[in-house]
Every structure is written in C-alpha cells, then in structure tokens.
GUMARNU-265413 format. One record per residue: x, y, z of N, C-alpha, C, O in turn; residue in three letters. Coordinates in Angstrom, 3 decimals. Example, Ala and Ser with C-alpha at 12.3 -4.5 7.8 and 13.67 -1.06 7.14 Angstrom:
# residues 2
((13.190; -5.690; 7.800); (12.300; -4.500; 7.800); (13.200; -3.300; 7.800); (14.236; -3.319; 8.465); "ALA"),
((12.850; -2.250; 7.080); (13.670; -1.060; 7.140); (12.900; 0.030; 7.870); (13.409; 1.138; 8.039); "SER"),
This chain:
# residues 162
((13.553; -7.205; 21.241); (14.926; -6.760; 21.403); (14.994; -5.311; 21.890); (15.785; -4.982; 22.774); "ASP"),
((14.155; -4.449; 21.306); (14.197; -3.023; 21.629); (12.786; -2.458; 21.807); (11.874; -2.773; 21.043); "TRP"),
((12.634; -1.638; 22.807); (11.432; -0.824; 22.979); (11.909; 0.617; 22.960); (12.875; 0.956; 23.643); "THR"),
((11.257; 1.457; 22.202); (11.745; 2.828; 22.060); (10.579; 3.802; 21.964); (9.443; 3.417; 21.690); "TYR"),
((10.888; 5.061; 22.195); (9.888; 6.124; 22.075); (10.603; 7.420; 21.730); (11.779; 7.614; 22.040); "ALA"),
((9.860; 8.289; 21.083); (10.363; 9.611; 20.744); (9.221; 10.590; 20.943); (8.139; 10.426; 20.380); "LEU"),
((9.471; 11.598; 21.740); (8.448; 12.630; 21.916); (9.096; 13.988; 21.708); (10.276; 14.194; 21.993); "SER"),
((8.288; 14.900; 21.205); (8.783; 16.249; 20.939); (7.596; 17.196; 20.890); (6.443; 16.777; 20.794); "ALA"),
((7.899; 18.447; 20.957); (6.864; 19.458; 20.857); (7.479; 20.810; 20.568); (8.676; 21.020; 20.767); "GLY"),
((6.663; 21.708; 20.105); (7.128; 23.069; 19.873); (5.958; 24.027; 20.030); (4.792; 23.648; 19.916); "PHE"),
((6.303; 25.267; 20.291); (5.313; 26.336; 20.381); (5.811; 27.485; 19.518); (6.973; 27.884; 19.593); "THR"),
((4.918; 28.002; 18.709); (5.212; 29.161; 17.884); (4.067; 30.133; 18.050); (2.930; 29.844; 17.678); "TRP"),
((4.375; 31.284; 18.610); (3.363; 32.282; 18.952); (2.313; 31.628; 19.842); (2.643; 31.217; 20.954); "LYS"),
((1.077; 31.516; 19.404); (0.019; 30.938; 20.238); (-0.340; 29.505; 19.833); (-1.300; 28.938; 20.355); "ASP"),
((0.411; 28.926; 18.923); (0.147; 27.584; 18.429); (1.145; 26.598; 19.033); (2.351; 26.847; 19.024); "LEU"),
((0.648; 25.490; 19.552); (1.515; 24.457; 20.124); (1.225; 23.117; 19.474); (0.087; 22.824; 19.107); "SER"),
((2.264; 22.308; 19.336); (2.125; 20.972; 18.776); (3.053; 20.036; 19.529); (4.207; 20.377; 19.784); "PHE"),
((2.558; 18.861; 19.887); (3.395; 17.841; 20.511); (2.975; 16.467; 20.008); (1.839; 16.272; 19.577); "SER"),
((3.906; 15.512; 20.070); (3.614; 14.163; 19.609); (4.510; 13.165; 20.324); (5.525; 13.530; 20.917); "PHE"),
((4.113; 11.893; 20.257); (4.938; 10.806; 20.771); (4.798; 9.582; 19.868); (3.693; 9.090; 19.637); "MET"),
((5.916; 9.106; 19.368); (5.977; 7.839; 18.657); (6.489; 6.789; 19.627); (7.333; 7.079; 20.474); "PHE"),
((5.985; 5.577; 19.505); (6.431; 4.481; 20.356); (6.523; 3.238; 19.499); (5.723; 3.057; 18.581); "GLN"),
((7.495; 2.372; 19.787); (7.620; 1.170; 18.976); (8.392; 0.070; 19.643); (8.968; 0.236; 20.718); "GLY"),
((8.388; -1.064; 18.973); (9.100; -2.256; 19.426); (9.784; -2.861; 18.205); (9.192; -2.928; 17.128); "VAL"),
((11.008; -3.294; 18.368); (11.747; -3.934; 17.290); (12.232; -5.292; 17.776); (12.741; -5.411; 18.890); "GLU"),
((12.076; -6.305; 16.951); (12.557; -7.649; 17.279); (11.541; -8.505; 18.018); (11.903; -9.558; 18.543); "GLY"),
((10.290; -8.090; 18.075); (9.257; -8.874; 18.772); (8.630; -9.889; 17.834); (8.592; -9.690; 16.619); "ALA"),
((8.141; -10.978; 18.407); (7.421; -11.991; 17.646); (6.154; -12.355; 18.398); (6.107; -12.289; 19.627); "GLN"),
((5.130; -12.740; 17.655); (3.868; -13.162; 18.254); (3.350; -14.384; 17.521); (3.480; -14.502; 16.303); "ALA"),
((2.761; -15.290; 18.284); (2.118; -16.460; 17.697); (0.706; -16.045; 17.320); (-0.129; -15.791; 18.187); "LEU"),
((0.446; -15.977; 16.024); (-0.816; -15.448; 15.514); (-1.865; -16.566; 15.436); (-2.097; -17.143; 14.374); "ASN"),
((-2.491; -16.856; 16.578); (-3.549; -17.867; 16.623); (-4.764; -17.420; 15.807); (-5.533; -18.259; 15.337); "PHE"),
((-4.941; -16.130; 15.640); (-6.040; -15.622; 14.813); (-5.878; -16.100; 13.373); (-6.851; -16.484; 12.723); "SER"),
((-4.644; -16.072; 12.883); (-4.365; -16.554; 11.526); (-4.639; -18.056; 11.458); (-5.217; -18.547; 10.488); "LYS"),
((-4.217; -18.780; 12.501); (-4.430; -20.217; 12.540); (-5.928; -20.534; 12.462); (-6.334; -21.448; 11.745); "MET"),
((-6.734; -19.789; 13.189); (-8.177; -20.044; 13.212); (-8.863; -19.606; 11.925); (-9.811; -20.252; 11.479); "ALA"),
((-8.394; -18.514; 11.323); (-9.104; -17.974; 10.160); (-8.826; -18.722; 8.856); (-9.552; -18.539; 7.879); "SER"),
((-7.779; -19.566; 8.824); (-7.547; -20.372; 7.617); (-7.795; -21.856; 7.885); (-7.548; -22.687; 7.011); "ILE"),
((-8.275; -22.198; 9.070); (-8.527; -23.577; 9.460); (-9.869; -24.048; 8.904); (-10.905; -23.447; 9.188); "ASN"),
((-9.852; -25.102; 8.126); (-11.088; -25.620; 7.535); (-11.808; -26.606; 8.444); (-12.972; -26.929; 8.206); "ALA"),
((-11.126; -27.093; 9.491); (-11.766; -28.094; 10.350); (-12.673; -27.462; 11.402); (-13.520; -28.151; 11.972); "SER"),
((-12.518; -26.190; 11.666); (-13.371; -25.501; 12.631); (-14.551; -24.884; 11.896); (-14.395; -24.369; 10.789); "SER"),
((-15.727; -24.933; 12.502); (-16.928; -24.418; 11.846); (-17.522; -23.217; 12.572); (-18.644; -22.813; 12.267); "LYS"),
((-16.801; -22.643; 13.519); (-17.409; -21.651; 14.407); (-17.278; -20.197; 13.964); (-17.855; -19.325; 14.614); "SER"),
((-16.551; -19.892; 12.896); (-16.367; -18.492; 12.500); (-16.025; -18.373; 11.014); (-15.800; -19.372; 10.331); "HIS"),
((-15.991; -17.158; 10.541); (-15.680; -16.888; 9.142); (-14.222; -17.206; 8.832); (-13.385; -17.272; 9.732); "ASN"),
((-13.937; -17.398; 7.585); (-12.588; -17.712; 7.126); (-11.971; -16.507; 6.419); (-12.663; -15.602; 5.952); "ARG"),
((-10.664; -16.537; 6.363); (-9.907; -15.517; 5.645); (-9.962; -15.801; 4.146); (-10.098; -16.952; 3.731); "SER"),
((-9.859; -14.764; 3.348); (-9.804; -14.960; 1.896); (-8.495; -15.631; 1.481); (-8.377; -16.093; 0.347); "THR"),
((-7.510; -15.692; 2.380); (-6.247; -16.380; 2.086); (-6.460; -17.849; 1.736); (-5.648; -18.429; 1.015); "GLU"),
((-7.538; -18.464; 2.231); (-7.758; -19.890; 1.960); (-7.981; -20.160; 0.481); (-7.857; -21.299; 0.031); "ILE"),
((-8.305; -19.131; -0.271); (-8.471; -19.309; -1.718); (-7.151; -19.670; -2.392); (-7.135; -20.181; -3.512); "LEU"),
((-6.033; -19.396; -1.692); (-4.710; -19.711; -2.227); (-4.058; -20.870; -1.470); (-2.837; -21.017; -1.524); "ASN"),
((-4.838; -21.694; -0.766); (-4.289; -22.813; 0.002); (-3.699; -23.876; -0.915); (-4.023; -23.947; -2.101); "ALA"),
((-2.823; -24.706; -0.337); (-2.201; -25.782; -1.094); (-3.274; -26.717; -1.636); (-4.253; -27.028; -0.957); "TRP"),
((-3.070; -27.155; -2.867); (-3.937; -28.156; -3.499); (-3.092; -28.843; -4.564); (-2.002; -28.371; -4.885); "SER"),
((-3.577; -29.942; -5.110); (-2.798; -30.608; -6.167); (-2.513; -29.695; -7.368); (-1.532; -29.898; -8.084); "PRO"),
((-3.366; -28.699; -7.586); (-3.122; -27.759; -8.689); (-2.427; -26.483; -8.243); (-2.078; -25.643; -9.072); "THR"),
((-2.224; -26.334; -6.948); (-1.552; -25.145; -6.400); (-0.500; -25.594; -5.398); (-0.622; -25.323; -4.203); "ASN"),
((0.520; -26.272; -5.871); (1.531; -26.860; -4.988); (2.554; -25.852; -4.478); (3.351; -26.193; -3.605); "THR"),
((2.561; -24.645; -4.982); (3.526; -23.633; -4.547); (3.054; -22.793; -3.378); (3.772; -21.889; -2.951); "GLY"),
((1.874; -23.059; -2.847); (1.331; -22.243; -1.757); (1.980; -22.595; -0.425); (2.331; -23.749; -0.179); "SER"),
((2.136; -21.588; 0.431); (2.646; -21.849; 1.785); (1.505; -22.022; 2.792); (1.759; -22.250; 3.975); "ASP"),
((0.256; -21.916; 2.339); (-0.900; -22.123; 3.205); (-1.220; -23.614; 3.192); (-1.369; -24.200; 2.120); "ILE"),
((-1.326; -24.236; 4.358); (-1.554; -25.682; 4.402); (-2.828; -26.108; 3.663); (-3.756; -25.320; 3.479); "PRO"),
((-2.843; -27.375; 3.248); (-3.993; -27.970; 2.566); (-5.216; -27.895; 3.471); (-5.135; -28.177; 4.667); "ARG"),
((-6.328; -27.517; 2.899); (-7.564; -27.420; 3.665); (-8.260; -28.772; 3.709); (-8.470; -29.416; 2.681); "LEU"),
((-8.605; -29.181; 4.899); (-9.315; -30.438; 5.078); (-10.113; -30.363; 6.371); (-9.652; -29.770; 7.346); "THR"),
((-11.279; -30.943; 6.393); (-12.118; -30.936; 7.593); (-11.504; -31.764; 8.707); (-11.668; -31.442; 9.884); "ARG"),
((-10.792; -32.838; 8.343); (-10.273; -33.750; 9.362); (-8.932; -33.309; 9.924); (-8.620; -33.670; 11.059); "ARG"),
((-8.138; -32.567; 9.211); (-6.814; -32.104; 9.644); (-5.963; -33.263; 10.164); (-5.413; -33.194; 11.263); "ASP"),
((-5.860; -34.326; 9.368); (-5.135; -35.540; 9.773); (-3.687; -35.297; 10.181); (-3.190; -35.942; 11.104); "ASP"),
((-3.007; -34.376; 9.507); (-1.598; -34.151; 9.829); (-1.378; -33.033; 10.849); (-0.229; -32.680; 11.114); "ASN"),
((-2.427; -32.470; 11.423); (-2.303; -31.499; 12.514); (-1.805; -30.130; 12.103); (-1.207; -29.425; 12.916); "GLY"),
((-2.038; -29.734; 10.853); (-1.588; -28.405; 10.416); (-2.170; -27.290; 11.269); (-1.503; -26.282; 11.502); "ASN"),
((-3.399; -27.452; 11.737); (-4.070; -26.371; 12.446); (-4.258; -26.655; 13.931); (-4.657; -25.761; 14.678); "PHE"),
((-3.983; -27.858; 14.370); (-4.138; -28.178; 15.792); (-2.814; -28.111; 16.539); (-2.783; -28.292; 17.756); "SER"),
((-1.737; -27.856; 15.839); (-0.413; -27.777; 16.439); (0.195; -26.411; 16.130); (0.226; -25.981; 14.977); "THR"),
((0.669; -25.749; 17.154); (1.344; -24.466; 16.931); (2.636; -24.726; 16.165); (3.380; -25.651; 16.492); "ALA"),
((2.900; -23.923; 15.162); (4.132; -24.081; 14.388); (4.702; -22.711; 14.054); (4.052; -21.683; 14.244); "SER"),
((5.929; -22.722; 13.554); (6.582; -21.461; 13.208); (5.877; -20.758; 12.051); (6.103; -19.569; 11.822); "SER"),
((5.018; -21.482; 11.313); (4.250; -20.848; 10.239); (3.368; -19.726; 10.797); (3.131; -18.730; 10.113); "TYR"),
((2.887; -19.876; 12.016); (2.000; -18.887; 12.618); (2.754; -17.892; 13.506); (2.136; -17.013; 14.106); "PHE"),
((4.085; -18.021; 13.597); (4.916; -17.090; 14.350); (5.299; -15.944; 13.422); (5.907; -16.166; 12.376); "LEU"),
((4.941; -14.717; 13.805); (5.173; -13.560; 12.939); (5.982; -12.483; 13.641); (5.991; -12.374; 14.867); "GLU"),
((6.651; -11.704; 12.830); (7.343; -10.517; 13.322); (6.277; -9.504; 13.746); (5.466; -9.079; 12.923); "ASN"),
((6.272; -9.118; 15.009); (5.272; -8.154; 15.482); (5.914; -6.816; 15.856); (5.396; -6.087; 16.702); "SER"),
((7.035; -6.503; 15.224); (7.663; -5.193; 15.426); (6.748; -4.117; 14.855); (6.028; -4.359; 13.886); "SER"),
((6.775; -2.937; 15.450); (5.899; -1.866; 14.966); (6.423; -0.499; 15.390); (7.263; -0.377; 16.282); "TYR"),
((5.904; 0.511; 14.726); (6.087; 1.914; 15.094); (4.693; 2.526; 15.101); (3.966; 2.421; 14.113); "LEU"),
((4.313; 3.162; 16.200); (2.955; 3.707; 16.337); (3.025; 5.171; 16.784); (3.813; 5.532; 17.659); "ARG"),
((2.189; 5.998; 16.167); (2.004; 7.365; 16.644); (1.022; 7.279; 17.805); (-0.189; 7.224; 17.593); "LEU"),
((1.541; 7.268; 19.030); (0.706; 7.061; 20.219); (-0.179; 8.274; 20.502); (-1.349; 8.123; 20.852); "LYS"),
((0.379; 9.469; 20.351); (-0.471; 10.638; 20.552); (0.108; 11.865; 19.852); (1.310; 11.974; 19.611); "ASN"),
((-0.799; 12.774; 19.539); (-0.437; 14.058; 18.950); (-1.474; 15.075; 19.415); (-2.669; 14.785; 19.474); "ALA"),
((-0.993; 16.266; 19.740); (-1.883; 17.330; 20.219); (-1.496; 18.622; 19.530); (-0.320; 18.982; 19.469); "VAL"),
((-2.490; 19.310; 19.014); (-2.291; 20.656; 18.476); (-3.254; 21.566; 19.226); (-4.442; 21.270; 19.355); "ILE"),
((-2.723; 22.672; 19.715); (-3.581; 23.596; 20.478); (-3.286; 25.032; 20.078); (-2.197; 25.366; 19.612); "SER"),
((-4.294; 25.864; 20.278); (-4.177; 27.288; 19.965); (-4.665; 28.068; 21.175); (-5.778; 27.859; 21.656); "TYR"),
((-3.816; 28.974; 21.661); (-4.130; 29.781; 22.843); (-4.794; 31.088; 22.399); (-4.203; 31.874; 21.659); "ASP"),
((-6.021; 31.308; 22.856); (-6.803; 32.488; 22.476); (-6.844; 33.501; 23.627); (-7.648; 34.433; 23.608); "ILE"),
((-5.993; 33.319; 24.606); (-6.015; 34.162; 25.807); (-5.879; 35.645; 25.483); (-6.628; 36.461; 26.019); "THR"),
((-4.935; 36.008; 24.615); (-4.752; 37.431; 24.294); (-6.025; 38.052; 23.743); (-6.355; 39.193; 24.066); "ARG"),
((-6.738; 37.304; 22.912); (-7.965; 37.823; 22.299); (-9.050; 38.058; 23.343); (-9.737; 39.079; 23.297); "ALA"),
((-9.216; 37.117; 24.294); (-10.303; 37.297; 25.279); (-9.950; 38.319; 26.353); (-10.847; 38.898; 26.965); "ILE"),
((-8.657; 38.553; 26.594); (-8.267; 39.521; 27.623); (-8.408; 40.971; 27.155); (-8.152; 41.905; 27.915); "ARG"),
((-8.811; 41.145; 25.914); (-9.140; 42.493; 25.456); (-10.402; 42.978; 26.148); (-10.649; 44.180; 26.248); "LYS"),
((-11.192; 42.034; 26.622); (-12.377; 42.350; 27.414); (-11.933; 42.564; 28.862); (-11.196; 41.746; 29.413); "SER"),
((-12.372; 43.638; 29.466); (-12.005; 43.962; 30.843); (-12.428; 42.850; 31.811); (-11.704; 42.537; 32.756); "THR"),
((-13.586; 42.267; 31.573); (-14.097; 41.199; 32.428); (-13.084; 40.056; 32.554); (-12.802; 39.593; 33.660); "PHE"),
((-12.533; 39.597; 31.405); (-11.588; 38.480; 31.404); (-10.193; 38.935; 31.850); (-9.481; 38.180; 32.513); "PHE"),
((-9.801; 40.150; 31.495); (-8.471; 40.647; 31.844); (-8.317; 40.773; 33.349); (-7.281; 40.389; 33.892); "ALA"),
((-9.330; 41.307; 34.041); (-9.258; 41.488; 35.497); (-9.145; 40.165; 36.246); (-8.543; 40.110; 37.318); "GLU"),
((-9.698; 39.138; 35.711); (-9.688; 37.838; 36.369); (-8.475; 36.986; 35.985); (-8.256; 35.927; 36.574); "ARG"),
((-7.690; 37.435; 35.009); (-6.554; 36.630; 34.528); (-7.015; 35.388; 33.795); (-6.362; 34.346; 33.856); "GLY"),
((-8.136; 35.493; 33.104); (-8.719; 34.349; 32.398); (-7.825; 33.882; 31.253); (-7.028; 34.642; 30.704); "SER"),
((-7.985; 32.609; 30.915); (-7.241; 32.013; 29.797); (-8.191; 31.117; 29.013); (-9.111; 30.520; 29.572); "ALA"),
((-7.948; 31.033; 27.692); (-8.777; 30.198; 26.837); (-7.900; 29.572; 25.759); (-7.119; 30.259; 25.100); "LEU"),
((-8.038; 28.283; 25.591); (-7.338; 27.593; 24.499); (-8.236; 26.495; 23.953); (-9.101; 25.968; 24.653); "SER"),
((-8.011; 26.163; 22.689); (-8.725; 25.057; 22.054); (-7.679; 24.041; 21.601); (-6.544; 24.402; 21.289); "ILE"),
((-8.067; 22.789; 21.569); (-7.101; 21.773; 21.171); (-7.774; 20.639; 20.415); (-8.980; 20.415; 20.528); "TYR"),
((-6.968; 19.940; 19.649); (-7.361; 18.731; 18.940); (-6.285; 17.702; 19.261); (-5.097; 17.957; 19.064); "LEU"),
((-6.701; 16.543; 19.754); (-5.717; 15.520; 20.090); (-6.130; 14.181; 19.515); (-7.308; 13.928; 19.262); "SER"),
((-5.152; 13.343; 19.316); (-5.410; 12.006; 18.800); (-4.498; 11.001; 19.474); (-3.350; 11.306; 19.797); "GLY"),
((-5.016; 9.799; 19.684); (-4.243; 8.696; 20.256); (-4.296; 7.525; 19.301); (-5.324; 7.268; 18.676); "GLU"),
((-3.188; 6.816; 19.190); (-3.079; 5.639; 18.324); (-3.540; 5.962; 16.899); (-4.385; 5.267; 16.334); "ASN"),
((-2.973; 7.020; 16.335); (-3.419; 7.512; 15.043); (-3.033; 6.598; 13.877); (-3.820; 6.430; 12.945); "LEU"),
((-1.840; 6.008; 13.913); (-1.482; 5.031; 12.887); (-0.364; 4.136; 13.398); (0.381; 4.492; 14.311); "PHE"),
((-0.268; 2.956; 12.776); (0.747; 1.966; 13.139); (1.393; 1.446; 11.861); (0.703; 1.106; 10.900); "THR"),
((2.715; 1.389; 11.860); (3.461; 0.815; 10.746); (3.985; -0.540; 11.214); (4.749; -0.620; 12.176); "ILE"),
((3.568; -1.608; 10.523); (3.987; -2.959; 10.893); (3.770; -3.914; 9.729); (2.993; -3.629; 8.818); "THR"),
((4.459; -5.042; 9.766); (4.221; -6.112; 8.795); (3.364; -7.205; 9.412); (3.036; -8.182; 8.739); "LYS"),
((3.000; -7.062; 10.661); (2.204; -8.069; 11.359); (0.820; -8.167; 10.723); (0.200; -7.140; 10.443); "TYR"),
((0.326; -9.379; 10.490); (-0.950; -9.554; 9.811); (-2.139; -9.651; 10.763); (-3.286; -9.666; 10.316); "THR"),
((-1.882; -9.716; 12.067); (-2.982; -9.761; 13.036); (-3.599; -8.385; 13.227); (-3.265; -7.435; 12.518); "GLY"),
((-4.510; -8.292; 14.202); (-5.229; -7.034; 14.419); (-4.371; -5.969; 15.074); (-4.521; -4.789; 14.760); "MET"),
((-3.466; -6.353; 15.983); (-2.652; -5.375; 16.691); (-1.316; -6.006; 17.067); (-1.298; -7.003; 17.788); "ASP"),
((-0.192; -5.450; 16.596); (1.107; -6.039; 16.920); (1.474; -5.901; 18.400); (2.395; -6.570; 18.868); "PRO"),
((0.774; -5.054; 19.135); (1.050; -4.848; 20.554); (0.275; -5.869; 21.405); (-0.167; -5.561; 22.513); "GLU"),
((0.120; -7.080; 20.870); (-0.703; -8.112; 21.506); (0.055; -8.907; 22.552); (-0.568; -9.620; 23.339); "CYS"),
((1.356; -8.811; 22.588); (2.136; -9.668; 23.466); (2.620; -10.869; 22.671); (2.766; -10.781; 21.452); "GLY"),
((2.870; -11.983; 23.331); (3.428; -13.161; 22.676); (2.397; -13.971; 21.904); (2.757; -14.700; 20.981); "ALA"),
((1.117; -13.857; 22.263); (0.064; -14.631; 21.602); (-1.070; -13.711; 21.197); (-1.427; -12.786; 21.927); "GLU"),
((-1.632; -13.972; 20.029); (-2.748; -13.164; 19.541); (-3.878; -14.091; 19.102); (-3.781; -14.772; 18.082); "ASP"),
((-4.935; -14.104; 19.880); (-6.111; -14.866; 19.478); (-7.289; -13.907; 19.432); (-8.082; -13.825; 20.370); "PHE"),
((-7.388; -13.182; 18.323); (-8.445; -12.200; 18.086); (-8.537; -11.171; 19.215); (-9.633; -10.769; 19.607); "PHE"),
((-7.384; -10.748; 19.735); (-7.393; -9.699; 20.753); (-7.846; -8.400; 20.107); (-7.451; -8.075; 18.988); "LYS"),
((-8.672; -7.671; 20.824); (-9.186; -6.409; 20.308); (-8.056; -5.388; 20.269); (-7.356; -5.227; 21.268); "TYR"),
((-7.854; -4.699; 19.163); (-6.756; -3.734; 19.071); (-7.027; -2.477; 19.906); (-8.160; -2.218; 20.312); "PRO"),
((-5.973; -1.709; 20.151); (-6.135; -0.445; 20.865); (-6.998; 0.483; 20.025); (-6.936; 0.457; 18.796); "VAL"),
((-7.790; 1.290; 20.684); (-8.715; 2.189; 19.982); (-8.009; 3.437; 19.490); (-7.079; 3.935; 20.126); "SER"),
((-8.457; 3.928; 18.364); (-8.033; 5.238; 17.881); (-9.007; 6.244; 18.475); (-10.221; 6.092; 18.341); "ARG"),
((-8.484; 7.259; 19.121); (-9.320; 8.261; 19.781); (-8.938; 9.636; 19.262); (-7.762; 10.000; 19.255); "VAL"),
((-9.930; 10.396; 18.829); (-9.715; 11.780; 18.400); (-10.611; 12.654; 19.259); (-11.818; 12.426; 19.346); "ILE"),
((-10.013; 13.660; 19.896); (-10.746; 14.529; 20.814); (-10.567; 15.988; 20.440); (-9.518; 16.408; 19.953); "SER"),
((-11.616; 16.740; 20.681); (-11.571; 18.189; 20.514); (-11.986; 18.778; 21.846); (-12.909; 18.277; 22.487); "PHE"),
((-11.313; 19.836; 22.268); (-11.667; 20.411; 23.557); (-11.402; 21.891; 23.644); (-10.695; 22.485; 22.830); "GLY"),
((-12.001; 22.457; 24.665); (-11.842; 23.866; 24.990); (-11.458; 23.938; 26.461); (-12.109; 23.325; 27.307); "VAL"),
((-10.394; 24.690; 26.769); (-9.972; 24.862; 28.146); (-10.135; 26.344; 28.518); (-9.471; 27.222; 27.967); "LYS"),
((-11.016; 26.579; 29.444); (-11.330; 27.960; 29.865); (-11.046; 28.095; 31.345); (-11.549; 27.319; 32.157); "LEU"),
((-10.240; 29.080; 31.690); (-9.982; 29.394; 33.092); (-10.506; 30.787; 33.338); (-10.070; 31.745; 32.699); "THR"),
((-11.448; 30.906; 34.272); (-12.029; 32.214; 34.578); (-11.369; 32.844; 35.776); (-11.737; 33.949; 36.173); "LEU"),
C-alpha cells in the first residue's frame, strides 16, 4: 500500500551525522521458506523447531498442519493463506557519522598551503529491520523461498585531500 522513506542529517562544529529509514506498509509475501521448513514429506533440508508444536491428536489447538510423510491432504504441496504473511517493515538503510579534522592538520604549513582536508567516518547499511515477517528478509517481494537477505555492512574510512 505504501512505500516511504525519511532521511535527515545535521552538522555540529566538525561532527556530522546523517541517516535514512526506508519502509513498506501493507505488503504481503508468500513464505515458501516456512512451507518447506515445517514440511515433513520433504527430506532435503532441516526443519524448523515450530514442528514440535504441530497438530496432533493430543495437540488439536495448533495452527501448524499435521505432520505426515505422505501429505495426503496437500497441506504442504498447495499454496494457502496460511503461508501468506504481512511483510511490512521499517529498516535503517544507512547511517553515517563523520568527524572533520581539517582544522587540526592545517596547523601544519605543509597542509595549510595545499588546502588539504582530512575527515574520518563510520557508516553502516541495513543496520536493523523492524517487522513481524517470519522469513529471512521482508524485502523479498511477493514470494520468499530462502532468498538471501540484504547484507549488513559497517565501514570505517579516512578521506584525505592533499
């Protein structure tokens, strides 16, 4: 329904900070990863611990389908609304903090004559995500079948202009 973003920044003396939040509201994704991880008829991968709470004659209140190797009623071979999840999210896409050391280095005649500049920074991408989605990444699109999530990246750098 909605895609939104908010970015802002400020500078105080020689310190700068900027950030960007990005999100989606009203999105849904078919979580095939969930379907595969609680499916007892497939033998090709590990299972979720959720299967410990699957429906059984002694656990009739569970919303997780009955586990069976044959899957006679098609609980896991048919896409259903059980695997459709709200994939709305809010993510801190990036944040940067930097400190300008130019005044300190220009006390040296060598750097002052050249108009040199020096700053250090710390930046991060995809630092955190707020979501109720149970898959690996809510930014998967309409279908999620063990898609690899976006990477969290933290960088440190020095920018020197001579």
